[in-house]
C-alpha positions as CSV (number, residue, x, y, z in Angstrom):
1,M,58.5,144.4,116.2
2,T,60.8,142.7,113.7
3,K,62.5,145.2,111.4
4,I,61.7,144.6,107.8
5,L,63.7,146.4,105.0
6,R,63.0,146.6,101.3
7,D,64.9,147.7,98.3
8,E,63.8,151.3,98.7
9,D,65.4,151.4,102.2
10,L,68.8,150.4,100.7
11,V,69.5,153.3,98.3
12,D,71.9,155.3,100.5
13,G,75.3,155.4,98.7
14,G,77.1,155.1,102.1
15,L,75.8,151.5,102.5
16,M,78.5,150.2,100.2
17,A,81.3,151.2,102.7
18,V,79.2,149.6,105.5
19,A,78.9,146.4,103.5
20,I,82.7,146.3,102.7
21,D,83.7,146.8,106.3
22,A,81.3,144.1,107.5
23,L,82.6,141.7,104.9
24,E,86.2,142.4,105.8
25,T,85.3,141.2,109.3
26,A,83.5,138.2,107.9
27,F,86.4,137.2,105.7
28,L,88.8,137.4,108.6
29,A,86.4,135.2,110.5
30,R,86.5,132.8,107.6
31,A,90.2,132.6,107.7
32,G,89.9,131.8,111.5
33,N,87.3,129.2,110.9
34,R,84.5,131.3,112.5
35,L,82.4,131.9,109.4
36,I,79.7,129.4,108.7
37,S,79.3,129.3,104.9
38,P,78.3,126.0,103.2
39,P,77.7,126.0,99.5
40,R,74.3,127.0,98.1
41,H,71.5,124.5,97.9
42,H,69.3,124.4,94.7
43,V,65.8,123.0,94.5
44,S,64.7,122.6,90.9
45,F,61.2,123.3,89.7
46,A,60.7,121.7,86.2
47,D,60.7,124.1,83.3
48,R,60.6,127.1,85.7
49,G,64.0,127.4,87.4
50,D,65.4,126.9,90.9
51,L,64.7,128.0,94.4
52,V,68.1,128.6,95.9
53,F,68.9,128.6,99.6
54,T,72.0,129.9,101.5
55,V,72.6,129.4,105.2
56,G,75.3,130.8,107.3
57,G,76.6,133.2,109.9
58,I,79.5,134.2,112.0
59,L,80.8,133.1,115.4
60,G,82.5,135.3,118.0
61,D,81.5,138.1,120.4
62,K,78.3,138.9,118.5
63,P,77.3,135.6,116.8
64,L,74.9,135.8,113.9
65,A,72.9,133.1,112.1
66,G,70.5,133.4,109.2
67,F,69.5,132.3,105.7
68,G,68.8,133.7,102.3
69,A,66.5,132.4,99.6
70,Y,66.0,133.5,96.0
71,E,64.6,132.1,92.8
72,T,65.8,131.8,89.3
73,F,62.4,131.5,87.7
74,E,62.2,132.7,84.1
75,G,60.0,135.5,82.9
76,V,59.3,137.1,86.3
77,E,60.6,139.9,88.4
78,H,63.0,138.3,90.8
79,S,62.8,138.5,94.6
80,Q,64.9,137.5,97.6
81,I,64.6,137.2,101.3
82,V,67.3,137.3,104.0
83,A,66.6,136.7,107.6
84,V,69.1,137.4,110.4
85,W,69.1,136.1,114.0
86,S,71.3,137.0,116.9
87,A,72.7,133.6,117.7
88,D,73.4,134.3,121.4
89,D,69.8,135.1,122.4
90,A,67.9,133.6,119.4
91,R,66.4,137.1,118.6
92,L,65.3,137.7,115.1
93,K,67.1,140.9,114.2
94,G,65.3,141.5,111.0
95,I,64.4,140.6,107.4
96,V,65.5,142.1,104.2
97,L,63.4,141.7,101.1
98,G,64.2,142.4,97.4
99,E,67.1,142.3,95.1
100,R,69.3,145.1,96.2
101,L,70.9,143.4,99.2
102,G,72.3,140.6,97.0
103,N,73.7,143.1,94.5
104,L,75.2,145.1,97.3
105,R,76.8,142.0,98.9
106,T,78.3,140.8,95.6
107,G,79.6,144.3,94.8
108,A,81.2,144.6,98.3
109,I,82.9,141.2,97.9
110,G,84.3,142.5,94.6
111,G,85.4,145.6,96.4
112,L,87.3,143.6,98.9
113,A,89.1,141.7,96.1
114,I,90.0,145.1,94.5
115,R,91.3,146.4,97.9
116,H,93.6,143.4,98.5
117,L,94.6,142.4,94.9
118,S,94.7,145.5,92.7
119,A,97.6,148.0,92.7
120,P,97.3,150.5,95.5
121,D,97.6,153.3,93.0
122,A,94.9,152.0,90.6
123,R,93.0,154.9,89.2
124,T,91.2,153.6,86.1
125,V,88.5,151.0,85.6
126,G,87.2,149.1,82.5
127,I,83.7,147.7,82.9
128,L,82.1,145.1,80.7
129,G,78.4,144.9,81.3
130,S,75.9,147.6,82.3
131,G,73.5,145.9,84.7
132,A,73.0,145.9,88.4
133,Q,76.1,143.9,89.2
134,A,78.3,146.3,87.1
135,R,76.9,149.2,89.0
136,T,77.6,147.8,92.5
137,Q,81.1,146.5,91.4
138,L,82.0,150.0,90.2
139,A,80.6,151.6,93.3
140,A,82.7,149.2,95.4
141,A,85.8,149.9,93.4
142,A,85.3,153.6,94.0
143,A,84.9,152.9,97.8
144,V,88.3,151.3,98.1
145,R,90.4,153.1,95.4
146,K,90.7,156.8,94.4
147,L,89.4,156.5,90.9
148,D,89.8,159.1,88.2
149,R,88.0,157.5,85.3
150,A,85.9,154.5,84.3
151,R,85.0,153.3,80.8
152,V,82.1,151.0,80.1
153,Y,81.0,148.7,77.2
154,S,78.0,146.5,76.9
155,R,76.1,145.3,73.8
156,D,73.2,147.6,74.3
157,E,74.3,151.2,73.4
158,E,71.3,152.8,75.2
159,K,72.0,150.9,78.4
160,R,75.7,151.6,78.4
161,T,75.1,155.3,77.8
162,A,72.6,155.4,80.7
163,F,75.1,153.5,82.9
164,A,77.8,156.1,82.2
165,S,75.5,159.0,83.0
166,E,74.1,157.5,86.2
167,M,77.4,156.3,87.6
168,Q,79.3,159.5,86.8
169,H,76.6,161.4,88.8
170,A,76.6,158.9,91.6
171,L,80.3,158.5,92.1
172,D,81.6,161.9,90.9
173,I,84.2,160.4,88.6
174,E,84.5,160.6,84.8
175,V,82.6,157.6,83.2
176,E,83.0,157.2,79.5
177,V,81.2,155.0,77.0
178,A,83.5,152.7,75.0
179,G,82.8,151.4,71.5
180,S,84.1,147.9,72.2
181,A,85.2,145.6,75.0
182,I,88.8,146.0,74.0
183,E,88.5,149.8,74.1
184,A,86.8,149.6,77.5
185,V,89.7,147.6,79.1
186,D,92.5,149.3,77.3
187,D,95.0,150.7,79.8
188,A,92.6,150.0,82.7
189,D,94.2,149.3,86.1
190,I,91.1,147.4,87.2
191,V,88.8,145.3,84.9
192,I,85.3,144.4,86.0
193,C,83.6,141.7,83.9
194,A,79.9,141.5,84.8
195,T,78.2,140.2,81.7
196,T,75.8,137.4,80.8
197,S,78.0,136.2,78.0
198,Q,78.6,132.5,77.6
199,T,81.7,133.1,75.4
200,P,84.9,135.1,76.4
201,V,84.6,138.9,75.9
202,V,88.2,139.7,76.9
203,H,91.5,138.0,76.7
204,A,94.9,138.4,78.3
205,G,96.4,140.3,75.4
206,D,93.7,143.0,75.8
207,L,94.9,143.8,79.4
208,K,97.7,146.1,80.5
209,P,100.5,144.6,82.6
210,G,99.6,144.7,86.3
211,A,95.8,144.8,85.7
212,H,93.5,143.3,88.3
213,V,90.4,141.5,86.9
214,N,87.1,140.7,88.7
215,T,84.8,138.2,86.9
216,V,81.2,138.2,88.2
217,G,79.4,136.6,85.2
218,P,79.3,133.0,83.9
219,K,82.2,130.7,85.1
220,T,81.3,127.1,84.2
221,Y,82.0,124.7,81.4
222,R,78.6,125.6,79.9
223,G,79.9,129.2,79.4
224,Y,82.4,131.7,80.7
225,E,83.0,135.4,80.1
226,L,86.8,135.5,80.4
227,G,89.4,134.0,78.1
228,L,91.2,131.1,79.9
229,D,94.5,132.8,78.9
230,I,93.8,135.4,81.6
231,A,94.1,132.7,84.2
232,D,97.2,131.4,82.6
233,A,98.7,134.9,82.8
234,A,97.6,135.7,86.3
235,A,100.2,135.7,89.1
236,V,97.4,135.3,91.6
237,I,94.0,133.7,91.2
238,A,91.6,134.0,94.1
239,T,87.9,133.3,94.9
240,D,85.6,133.9,97.8
241,S,84.5,130.3,98.1
242,P,86.6,127.4,96.8
243,E,83.8,125.1,98.1
244,Q,81.3,126.8,95.8
245,T,83.5,126.4,92.7
246,R,83.4,122.6,93.3
247,A,79.6,122.6,93.9
248,Y,78.4,123.8,90.6
249,A,76.2,121.4,88.5
250,S,78.4,122.1,85.6
251,P,82.2,122.1,86.4
252,F,83.9,125.4,87.2
253,F,85.5,126.9,84.1
254,L,89.1,126.5,85.5
255,A,88.5,122.8,86.5
256,G,91.2,120.6,85.1
257,S,93.2,123.4,83.6
258,G,95.9,123.4,86.2
259,N,95.0,126.9,87.2
260,D,92.3,125.6,89.6
261,S,95.0,124.1,91.8
262,R,96.6,127.6,92.0
263,M,93.4,129.3,93.2
264,V,93.5,130.6,96.7
265,D,90.8,131.7,99.2
266,L,90.5,135.5,99.3
267,A,90.0,135.2,103.0
268,D,93.5,133.8,103.4
269,I,95.0,136.7,101.4
270,I,93.1,139.2,103.6
271,A,94.4,137.5,106.8
272,G,98.0,137.3,105.5
273,K,97.9,133.4,105.3
274,A,98.4,133.5,101.5
275,T,100.4,135.7,99.3
276,G,98.6,138.3,97.1
277,R,100.1,140.7,94.6
278,R,103.9,140.8,94.7
279,S,104.8,143.1,91.9
280,P,103.3,146.1,90.0
281,E,103.5,144.0,86.9
282,D,101.5,141.1,88.3
283,T,98.1,140.4,86.7
284,T,95.6,139.3,89.3
285,L,92.3,137.5,88.9
286,F,89.3,137.3,91.3
287,C,86.5,134.8,90.5
288,S,83.4,135.9,92.4
289,V,81.1,133.0,93.2
290,G,79.0,134.4,96.1
291,L,80.3,133.2,99.5
292,A,77.3,131.9,101.4
293,G,76.6,133.5,104.8
294,T,77.9,136.9,103.7
295,E,74.5,138.2,102.9
296,V,73.6,137.5,106.5
297,V,76.6,139.5,107.7
298,V,75.8,142.5,105.4
299,A,72.1,142.4,106.3
300,S,73.0,142.5,110.0
301,A,75.3,145.5,109.6
302,I,72.6,147.4,107.6
303,L,69.8,146.5,110.1
304,D,72.0,147.9,112.9
305,M,72.6,151.1,110.9
306,L,69.0,151.8,109.7
């Protein structure tokens, strides 16, 4: 029978490390032109939202193919499906249902960026946002760096307090509640911005020299969560999918700024084809846009494990 996994099957904290290792392989495959990852396709339903499809896979000794589909309908509990085939024998390996796989995949991509762009001795994290993406991004950071402390700020005091308590217990590191965004990122080696804000919540002057920044939230002309001066200050700007940055309905927030032409593919940094951090004083920026095909790779690794 086809294996079917749901959110309740993906609660093991060890899955983040599995996801990060699977994606390291996938990004190396991308650098070698063996990852199939076209931009997402949106089908709009008037006044409701979109049904979004991703298709992709990986070529090599154990080729995979699959697709993901999720909706952006308003006022409902969101859902997603990812199906994975073994491309050499056309066997359906399994199906993953629910939201957690997508959050895990996005967090793991952020973890790869932190592994390859942040200072190797990074110990402190400032987090803006207290939702599911903030949780998986912090878990991924803890999987690739020996963290001592994290500090979180979000607009809802109750949610940020709950986040701090939950993540301190889950990761066994000190997680503090900050009273403002500036306080959260003050002196942080790693800054994770995972908000829904359509206006900048942090600027270059708020960051310590040498900080690495992951932006997970809005990144188009319609709204963006980072000050554009952070891109101006960054020695390295990377993304997981340059193709996706060009495929948004509203232009990417760096389009036309001059910084878009400096943006490099994270896969090329991982493979040594592009230069990452050069100096401890370098500010680095990663713009997470959700590389298509990677949810298939993560789903396959988890299906093999469980």
